[in-house]
N, C-alpha and C positions, 0 to 999 in steps of 0.2 A: 504255213502251219506254225502255231505258237508252241514253243517248248517251255515256256515259263509257267504253264499251268501246274497246279499241284499234282503230284504223281507221275509227271513226265520228267524224264531225264534228258539232258542235252546230248545230242548226237556227237559221236567222236569226230574230231576235226580231220580234214583231209591233209594229213602230213605224211612225209616219207616213212616215218616210223610205223604209222598205222597201215599204210599200204604194204609194207614188208610183213607185218603181222597177218594181214589178210592173205597174202601170197603163201606165207608159211602154213597157215591153217588149211588153205586149199590143197597144198601139197600133201598135208597129212590126211586128207580125205574128208575134212569137215564139210558139212552141207552148207551151201550158200545162204540158205534162209536162216540157219543157226548163227552164222557169222554176222549176217545183217542185223539180226535181233540183238546180239550182244553189243553191237556198235551203235545201234539206234539208226541205222541206215536202211534203205530199201534194198531188196535183192538185186535190182538192176545195177546199183552202184558196185556191188560185189562182182557181178558179171563183167562190168566195164574194167575193173581192176584185173580180173582173170584174163580178159582178152587184150589187155594192154592199151585200152582206150583212156583209162584214167590211172594216174599214178605211175606212168611209164618213166623209168629212170634208165637212161642210156648207159650208166656206169654199173648197173646191177645186172648180173646174168639172169636170164629168164628161167623160170621154174617149169614152164610148160612148153 
């Protein structure tokens, strides 16, 4: 998929900071589809972060 088309924004990078933000928003009760839309990701990526399959940081305590 090309994100350089007019009207499309670039998706958020997969960084530790973004993963922490996703986990924070999930802990606050935000819906996965809303977080995904805000980041330009699909909902599956948010689910992977939630379940520890993506963005797992052994030094960060789990929120779930």
